[in-house]
A tleap script that builds the chain and sets N, CA, C and O, in Angstrom:
source leaprc.protein.ff14SB
mol = sequence {
  NMET ILE LEU ASP THR ASP ILE HIE ASN PHE
  TYR GLU HIE LEU VAL LEU LYS GLU ILE GLU
  LYS GLN GLY LEU GLN GLN GLN LEU THR SER
  ASP GLN MET ALA ASP LEU CYS CYS LEU THR
  LEU ASN GLN LEU PRO SER HIE TYR ILE ARG
  HIE ASP VAL ASP MET ILE TYR PHE LEU THR
  ASP ALA LYS ARG THR GLU MET GLU THR LEU
  VAL ILE THR SER LEU LYS GLN ALA LEU GLN
  LYS ILE GLU GLN ALA PRO ILE LYS SER CSER
}
set mol.1.N position { -46.577 249.491 106.801 }
set mol.1.CA position { -45.115 249.521 107.709 }
set mol.1.C position { -44.819 251.324 106.987 }
set mol.1.O position { -45.383 251.880 106.045 }
set mol.2.N position { -43.874 251.749 107.778 }
set mol.2.CA position { -42.808 253.157 107.052 }
set mol.2.C position { -42.104 253.036 107.801 }
set mol.2.O position { -42.197 253.531 108.924 }
set mol.3.N position { -40.585 251.879 107.124 }
set mol.3.CA position { -39.424 252.019 108.009 }
set mol.3.C position { -38.829 252.996 108.351 }
set mol.3.O position { -37.806 252.549 108.868 }
set mol.4.N position { -38.805 253.891 108.393 }
set mol.4.CA position { -38.352 255.065 108.895 }
set mol.4.C position { -38.802 255.635 109.994 }
set mol.4.O position { -38.182 256.591 110.459 }
set mol.5.N position { -39.814 255.218 110.533 }
set mol.5.CA position { -40.552 255.343 111.488 }
set mol.5.C position { -41.251 254.089 112.330 }
set mol.5.O position { -41.761 254.206 113.444 }
set mol.6.N position { -41.165 252.900 111.573 }
set mol.6.CA position { -41.513 251.969 111.962 }
set mol.6.C position { -40.061 251.387 112.556 }
set mol.6.O position { -40.154 251.163 113.763 }
set mol.7.N position { -39.051 251.158 112.130 }
set mol.7.CA position { -38.117 250.225 112.276 }
set mol.7.C position { -36.886 251.330 112.085 }
set mol.7.O position { -36.927 252.306 111.336 }
set mol.8.N position { -35.724 250.917 112.993 }
set mol.8.CA position { -34.360 252.185 113.466 }
set mol.8.C position { -33.492 251.089 114.042 }
set mol.8.O position { -33.755 250.016 114.585 }
set mol.9.N position { -31.931 251.966 113.623 }
set mol.9.CA position { -31.284 251.058 114.484 }
set mol.9.C position { -30.708 251.289 115.767 }
set mol.9.O position { -30.101 252.294 116.138 }
set mol.10.N position { -30.846 250.731 116.109 }
set mol.10.CA position { -30.647 251.390 118.053 }
set mol.10.C position { -29.036 252.109 118.056 }
set mol.10.O position { -28.704 252.714 119.076 }
set mol.11.N position { -28.314 252.043 117.194 }
set mol.11.CA position { -27.249 252.805 117.368 }
set mol.11.C position { -27.797 253.780 117.384 }
set mol.11.O position { -27.927 254.070 118.573 }
set mol.12.N position { -28.261 254.570 116.739 }
set mol.12.CA position { -28.288 255.915 116.478 }
set mol.12.C position { -29.152 256.307 118.008 }
set mol.12.O position { -29.024 257.457 118.427 }
set mol.13.N position { -29.696 255.683 118.507 }
set mol.13.CA position { -29.889 256.281 120.274 }
set mol.13.C position { -28.924 256.959 120.568 }
set mol.13.O position { -28.756 258.171 120.703 }
set mol.14.N position { -27.922 255.584 120.713 }
set mol.14.CA position { -26.772 255.485 121.783 }
set mol.14.C position { -25.816 256.522 121.079 }
set mol.14.O position { -25.185 257.284 121.812 }
set mol.15.N position { -25.633 256.624 119.473 }
set mol.15.CA position { -24.958 257.904 119.369 }
set mol.15.C position { -25.518 259.549 119.346 }
set mol.15.O position { -24.827 260.508 119.002 }
set mol.16.N position { -26.131 259.573 119.542 }
set mol.16.CA position { -27.277 260.375 119.908 }
set mol.16.C position { -26.980 261.060 120.993 }
set mol.16.O position { -26.561 262.217 121.031 }
set mol.17.N position { -27.221 260.266 121.979 }
set mol.17.CA position { -26.999 260.295 123.198 }
set mol.17.C position { -25.664 260.625 123.639 }
set mol.17.O position { -25.698 261.423 124.576 }
set mol.18.N position { -24.815 260.376 123.382 }
set mol.18.CA position { -23.458 260.397 123.414 }
set mol.18.C position { -22.984 261.979 123.023 }
set mol.18.O position { -22.163 262.572 123.723 }
set mol.19.N position { -23.347 262.340 122.314 }
set mol.19.CA position { -23.625 262.799 121.360 }
set mol.19.C position { -23.813 264.575 122.524 }
set mol.19.O position { -23.157 265.616 122.505 }
set mol.20.N position { -24.467 264.330 122.987 }
set mol.20.CA position { -25.133 264.995 124.042 }
set mol.20.C position { -24.819 265.438 125.281 }
set mol.20.O position { -24.907 266.502 125.893 }
set mol.21.N position { -24.362 264.157 125.524 }
set mol.21.CA position { -23.107 264.308 126.468 }
set mol.21.C position { -21.919 264.649 126.971 }
set mol.21.O position { -21.484 264.873 128.101 }
set mol.22.N position { -21.351 264.636 125.542 }
set mol.22.CA position { -20.504 264.979 125.313 }
set mol.22.C position { -20.402 267.140 124.755 }
set mol.22.O position { -19.658 268.110 124.612 }
set mol.23.N position { -21.497 266.745 124.690 }
set mol.23.CA position { -21.941 268.703 123.903 }
set mol.23.C position { -21.280 268.949 122.527 }
set mol.23.O position { -20.737 269.863 121.905 }
set mol.24.N position { -21.582 267.774 122.397 }
set mol.24.CA position { -20.929 268.170 120.916 }
set mol.24.C position { -21.556 268.785 119.669 }
set mol.24.O position { -20.930 269.151 118.673 }
set mol.25.N position { -23.042 268.860 119.879 }
set mol.25.CA position { -23.736 269.496 119.160 }
set mol.25.C position { -23.335 271.633 119.173 }
set mol.25.O position { -23.202 272.401 118.221 }
set mol.26.N position { -23.250 271.962 121.080 }
set mol.26.CA position { -22.653 273.157 120.770 }
set mol.26.C position { -20.975 273.723 119.899 }
set mol.26.O position { -20.546 274.793 119.465 }
set mol.27.N position { -20.433 272.237 119.999 }
set mol.27.CA position { -19.196 272.845 118.990 }
set mol.27.C position { -18.960 272.801 117.440 }
set mol.27.O position { -18.230 273.555 116.797 }
set mol.28.N position { -19.874 271.564 116.880 }
set mol.28.CA position { -19.524 271.733 115.618 }
set mol.28.C position { -20.754 272.406 114.439 }
set mol.28.O position { -21.339 273.396 114.879 }
set mol.29.N position { -21.083 272.047 113.320 }
set mol.29.CA position { -21.883 273.171 112.504 }
set mol.29.C position { -22.826 272.194 112.377 }
set mol.29.O position { -22.769 271.088 112.915 }
set mol.30.N position { -23.822 272.658 111.560 }
set mol.30.CA position { -24.653 271.579 111.139 }
set mol.30.C position { -23.816 270.663 110.410 }
set mol.30.O position { -23.199 269.670 110.795 }
set mol.31.N position { -23.909 271.129 109.429 }
set mol.31.CA position { -23.176 270.116 108.444 }
set mol.31.C position { -22.319 269.285 109.378 }
set mol.31.O position { -22.645 268.100 109.450 }
set mol.32.N position { -21.110 269.746 110.231 }
set mol.32.CA position { -19.784 268.726 110.810 }
set mol.32.C position { -20.947 267.671 111.605 }
set mol.32.O position { -20.583 266.517 111.378 }
set mol.33.N position { -22.248 267.682 112.476 }
set mol.33.CA position { -22.633 267.345 112.958 }
set mol.33.C position { -23.131 266.389 112.414 }
set mol.33.O position { -23.109 265.311 113.008 }
set mol.34.N position { -23.780 266.503 111.015 }
set mol.34.CA position { -24.300 264.953 110.197 }
set mol.34.C position { -23.267 264.265 109.371 }
set mol.34.O position { -23.696 263.273 108.782 }
set mol.35.N position { -21.731 264.614 109.144 }
set mol.35.CA position { -21.042 263.869 109.191 }
set mol.35.C position { -20.500 263.438 110.137 }
set mol.35.O position { -19.346 263.033 109.995 }
set mol.36.N position { -21.164 263.370 111.492 }
set mol.36.CA position { -20.279 263.254 112.484 }
set mol.36.C position { -21.049 261.887 112.354 }
set mol.36.O position { -20.702 260.975 111.604 }
set mol.37.N position { -22.133 261.873 113.181 }
set mol.37.CA position { -23.696 261.109 112.952 }
set mol.37.C position { -23.151 259.934 111.671 }
set mol.37.O position { -23.507 258.767 111.835 }
set mol.38.N position { -22.458 260.213 110.659 }
set mol.38.CA position { -22.626 259.139 109.265 }
set mol.38.C position { -20.844 258.546 109.404 }
set mol.38.O position { -20.393 257.687 108.647 }
set mol.39.N position { -20.285 259.001 110.164 }
set mol.39.CA position { -18.861 258.563 110.540 }
set mol.39.C position { -19.343 257.567 111.251 }
set mol.39.O position { -19.362 256.367 110.978 }
set mol.40.N position { -19.945 258.436 112.689 }
set mol.40.CA position { -19.260 257.358 113.757 }
set mol.40.C position { -20.459 255.821 113.520 }
set mol.40.O position { -20.334 254.854 114.271 }
set mol.41.N position { -21.465 255.837 112.480 }
set mol.41.CA position { -23.177 255.142 112.179 }
set mol.41.C position { -21.882 254.175 111.502 }
set mol.41.O position { -21.496 253.158 112.078 }
set mol.42.N position { -21.490 254.489 110.649 }
set mol.42.CA position { -21.256 253.585 109.867 }
set mol.42.C position { -19.506 252.324 110.524 }
set mol.42.O position { -19.311 251.128 110.308 }
set mol.43.N position { -18.941 252.988 111.030 }
set mol.43.CA position { -18.270 251.689 111.960 }
set mol.43.C position { -19.149 251.322 112.844 }
set mol.43.O position { -18.350 251.044 113.738 }
set mol.44.N position { -20.348 251.065 113.375 }
set mol.44.CA position { -21.082 250.422 113.961 }
set mol.44.C position { -21.768 249.150 113.008 }
set mol.44.O position { -22.055 249.183 111.811 }
set mol.45.N position { -21.886 248.284 113.765 }
set mol.45.CA position { -22.639 246.895 113.380 }
set mol.45.C position { -24.583 247.851 113.156 }
set mol.45.O position { -24.749 249.024 113.491 }
set mol.46.N position { -25.303 247.292 112.778 }
set mol.46.CA position { -26.751 247.596 112.328 }
set mol.46.C position { -27.600 246.880 113.699 }
set mol.46.O position { -27.566 245.686 113.998 }
set mol.47.N position { -28.037 247.508 114.115 }
set mol.47.CA position { -29.083 246.528 115.058 }
set mol.47.C position { -30.375 247.277 115.296 }
set mol.47.O position { -30.635 248.179 116.092 }
set mol.48.N position { -31.289 246.514 114.176 }
set mol.48.CA position { -32.638 247.096 113.941 }
set mol.48.C position { -33.759 247.015 114.747 }
set mol.48.O position { -34.157 245.856 114.624 }
set mol.49.N position { -34.392 247.540 115.409 }
set mol.49.CA position { -35.737 247.109 116.793 }
set mol.49.C position { -36.768 247.918 115.903 }
set mol.49.O position { -36.444 248.588 114.922 }
set mol.50.N position { -37.780 247.795 116.282 }
set mol.50.CA position { -38.564 248.216 116.429 }
set mol.50.C position { -39.472 249.365 117.472 }
set mol.50.O position { -40.360 250.193 117.270 }
set mol.51.N position { -38.848 248.982 118.432 }
set mol.51.CA position { -38.873 249.612 119.965 }
set mol.51.C position { -37.746 250.305 120.894 }
set mol.51.O position { -37.393 249.282 121.481 }
set mol.52.N position { -37.273 250.897 121.210 }
set mol.52.CA position { -36.199 251.301 122.246 }
set mol.52.C position { -36.136 249.918 123.374 }
set mol.52.O position { -35.383 249.011 123.729 }
set mol.53.N position { -37.985 250.693 123.720 }
set mol.53.CA position { -38.154 249.575 125.273 }
set mol.53.C position { -37.537 248.198 125.548 }
set mol.53.O position { -36.810 247.756 126.437 }
set mol.54.N position { -38.299 247.512 124.064 }
set mol.54.CA position { -37.742 246.435 124.145 }
set mol.54.C position { -36.644 245.908 123.779 }
set mol.54.O position { -36.334 244.756 124.081 }
set mol.55.N position { -36.012 246.590 123.171 }
set mol.55.CA position { -34.299 246.809 123.335 }
set mol.55.C position { -33.348 247.093 124.654 }
set mol.55.O position { -32.168 246.784 124.825 }
set mol.56.N position { -34.034 247.613 125.309 }
set mol.56.CA position { -33.461 247.705 126.714 }
set mol.56.C position { -33.728 246.586 127.975 }
set mol.56.O position { -32.954 246.318 128.893 }
set mol.57.N position { -35.107 246.014 127.706 }
set mol.57.CA position { -35.433 245.253 128.088 }
set mol.57.C position { -34.358 243.462 127.728 }
set mol.57.O position { -33.835 242.427 128.143 }
set mol.58.N position { -34.474 243.769 127.361 }
set mol.58.CA position { -33.659 242.462 126.879 }
set mol.58.C position { -32.120 242.016 126.648 }
set mol.58.O position { -31.543 240.998 126.266 }
set mol.59.N position { -31.804 243.155 127.029 }
set mol.59.CA position { -29.871 243.415 126.939 }
set mol.59.C position { -29.621 243.430 128.296 }
set mol.59.O position { -30.322 244.000 129.132 }
set mol.60.N position { -28.596 242.788 128.514 }
set mol.60.CA position { -27.791 242.563 129.862 }
set mol.60.C position { -26.912 243.721 129.904 }
set mol.60.O position { -26.760 244.255 128.806 }
set mol.61.N position { -26.303 244.243 130.866 }
set mol.61.CA position { -25.431 245.125 131.883 }
set mol.61.C position { -24.354 245.268 130.570 }
set mol.61.O position { -24.273 246.185 129.752 }
set mol.62.N position { -23.654 244.163 130.666 }
set mol.62.CA position { -22.529 243.383 130.076 }
set mol.62.C position { -22.635 243.893 128.424 }
set mol.62.O position { -21.664 244.451 127.912 }
set mol.63.N position { -23.506 243.724 127.886 }
set mol.63.CA position { -23.676 243.971 126.018 }
set mol.63.C position { -23.894 245.240 126.396 }
set mol.63.O position { -22.939 245.884 125.961 }
set mol.64.N position { -24.519 245.842 126.881 }
set mol.64.CA position { -24.840 247.413 126.849 }
set mol.64.C position { -23.903 248.280 127.651 }
set mol.64.O position { -23.998 249.473 127.363 }
set mol.65.N position { -22.946 247.957 128.665 }
set mol.65.CA position { -21.548 248.589 128.253 }
set mol.65.C position { -20.857 248.392 126.963 }
set mol.65.O position { -20.461 249.343 126.289 }
set mol.66.N position { -20.721 247.213 126.636 }
set mol.66.CA position { -19.990 246.837 125.470 }
set mol.66.C position { -20.652 247.864 124.227 }
set mol.66.O position { -19.788 248.618 123.780 }
set mol.67.N position { -21.276 247.942 123.935 }
set mol.67.CA position { -22.185 248.674 122.951 }
set mol.67.C position { -21.947 250.230 123.066 }
set mol.67.O position { -21.824 251.052 122.157 }
set mol.68.N position { -21.912 250.435 124.630 }
set mol.68.CA position { -21.413 252.031 124.728 }
set mol.68.C position { -20.254 252.412 124.338 }
set mol.68.O position { -20.125 253.476 123.733 }
set mol.69.N position { -18.999 251.443 124.675 }
set mol.69.CA position { -17.938 251.487 125.001 }
set mol.69.C position { -17.597 251.367 123.267 }
set mol.69.O position { -16.836 252.271 122.922 }
set mol.70.N position { -18.027 250.388 122.063 }
set mol.70.CA position { -18.048 250.974 120.472 }
set mol.70.C position { -18.044 252.287 120.199 }
set mol.70.O position { -17.247 252.919 119.505 }
set mol.71.N position { -19.684 252.930 121.229 }
set mol.71.CA position { -19.574 253.447 120.681 }
set mol.71.C position { -18.792 255.163 120.698 }
set mol.71.O position { -18.605 255.885 119.718 }
set mol.72.N position { -18.496 255.413 121.965 }
set mol.72.CA position { -17.581 255.872 122.312 }
set mol.72.C position { -15.967 256.078 121.807 }
set mol.72.O position { -15.279 257.098 121.792 }
set mol.73.N position { -15.706 254.919 121.468 }
set mol.73.CA position { -14.889 255.021 120.200 }
set mol.73.C position { -14.989 255.195 118.743 }
set mol.73.O position { -14.175 255.560 117.894 }
set mol.74.N position { -16.149 254.850 118.699 }
set mol.74.CA position { -16.181 255.333 117.050 }
set mol.74.C position { -16.121 256.652 116.815 }
set mol.74.O position { -15.514 257.297 115.961 }
set mol.75.N position { -16.956 257.018 117.841 }
set mol.75.CA position { -17.276 258.693 118.142 }
set mol.75.C position { -16.112 259.999 117.654 }
set mol.75.O position { -15.952 260.998 116.953 }
set mol.76.N position { -15.288 258.761 118.980 }
set mol.76.CA position { -14.280 259.664 118.777 }
set mol.76.C position { -13.587 259.322 117.668 }
set mol.76.O position { -13.306 260.421 117.191 }
set mol.77.N position { -13.085 258.412 116.879 }
set mol.77.CA position { -12.456 257.896 115.405 }
set mol.77.C position { -12.717 259.254 114.557 }
set mol.77.O position { -11.961 260.025 113.966 }
set mol.78.N position { -14.139 259.207 114.759 }
set mol.78.CA position { -14.910 259.963 113.540 }
set mol.78.C position { -15.145 261.518 114.188 }
set mol.78.O position { -15.636 262.334 113.407 }
set mol.79.N position { -14.904 261.870 115.231 }
set mol.79.CA position { -14.660 263.393 115.388 }
set mol.79.C position { -13.545 263.979 114.824 }
set mol.79.O position { -13.495 265.016 114.162 }
set mol.80.N position { -12.045 262.714 115.362 }
set mol.80.CA position { -11.073 263.031 114.616 }
set mol.80.C position { -10.660 263.484 112.839 }
set mol.80.O position { -9.852 264.129 112.170 }
set mol.81.N position { -11.825 262.647 112.732 }
set mol.81.CA position { -11.552 263.117 110.865 }
set mol.81.C position { -12.948 264.515 110.603 }
set mol.81.O position { -12.773 265.296 109.667 }
set mol.82.N position { -13.754 264.613 111.170 }
set mol.82.CA position { -14.499 265.620 111.178 }
set mol.82.C position { -13.340 267.288 111.525 }
set mol.82.O position { -13.454 268.305 110.841 }
set mol.83.N position { -12.555 267.176 112.443 }
set mol.83.CA position { -11.820 268.679 112.878 }
set mol.83.C position { -10.439 268.123 111.910 }
set mol.83.O position { -9.711 269.084 111.662 }
set mol.84.N position { -9.963 266.930 111.366 }
set mol.84.CA position { -8.821 267.343 110.344 }
set mol.84.C position { -9.556 267.768 108.950 }
set mol.84.O position { -8.787 267.962 108.008 }
set mol.85.N position { -10.868 267.925 108.718 }
set mol.85.CA position { -11.565 268.360 107.285 }
set mol.85.C position { -10.837 269.058 107.051 }
set mol.85.O position { -9.729 268.928 107.572 }
set mol.86.N position { -11.074 270.074 106.210 }
set mol.86.CA position { -11.238 271.631 106.070 }
set mol.86.C position { -12.875 272.712 106.276 }
set mol.86.O position { -13.519 272.581 105.235 }
set mol.87.N position { -13.242 273.177 106.771 }
set mol.87.CA position { -14.149 273.758 106.852 }
set mol.87.C position { -15.015 274.395 105.678 }
set mol.87.O position { -14.798 275.573 105.396 }
set mol.88.N position { -15.876 273.763 105.056 }
set mol.88.CA position { -17.065 274.344 104.103 }
set mol.88.C position { -17.502 275.456 104.054 }
set mol.88.O position { -18.137 275.748 105.068 }
set mol.89.N position { -17.448 276.207 103.331 }
set mol.89.CA position { -17.833 277.874 103.866 }
set mol.89.C position { -20.023 277.865 102.551 }
set mol.89.O position { -20.884 277.902 101.672 }
set mol.90.N position { -19.799 277.837 102.938 }
set mol.90.CA position { -21.494 278.022 101.824 }
set mol.90.C position { -21.689 278.941 101.021 }
set mol.90.O position { -22.739 278.989 100.381 }
savepdb mol mol.pdb
quit
C-alpha cells in the first residue's frame, strides 16, 4: 500500500472542484494556490477514502450539500487570509 496514492482525503476533491468553479487558479499565484488549499483543508474535517466512487455512492444528497457548503465557507475564509497577506517576491 502506498498512502499518498491509495488513500486520500475526500475533501481534497471537493476543494479543488470549488476552486475551479470559482476560477481562483487564474487569479492567484501558484504559491497563493498552495496556501489557499492548505488553509482551506485545515479548516475541514478529515474524511479519508480509497475510491471517490465509493464515497459518492454512499453519500446522501443532504450530506453532500452539507460538505459542499462547508467547503465554500472554508474556502472563503482562507481566501480572505490570502488576500490580506503581502505577496512574496521571488
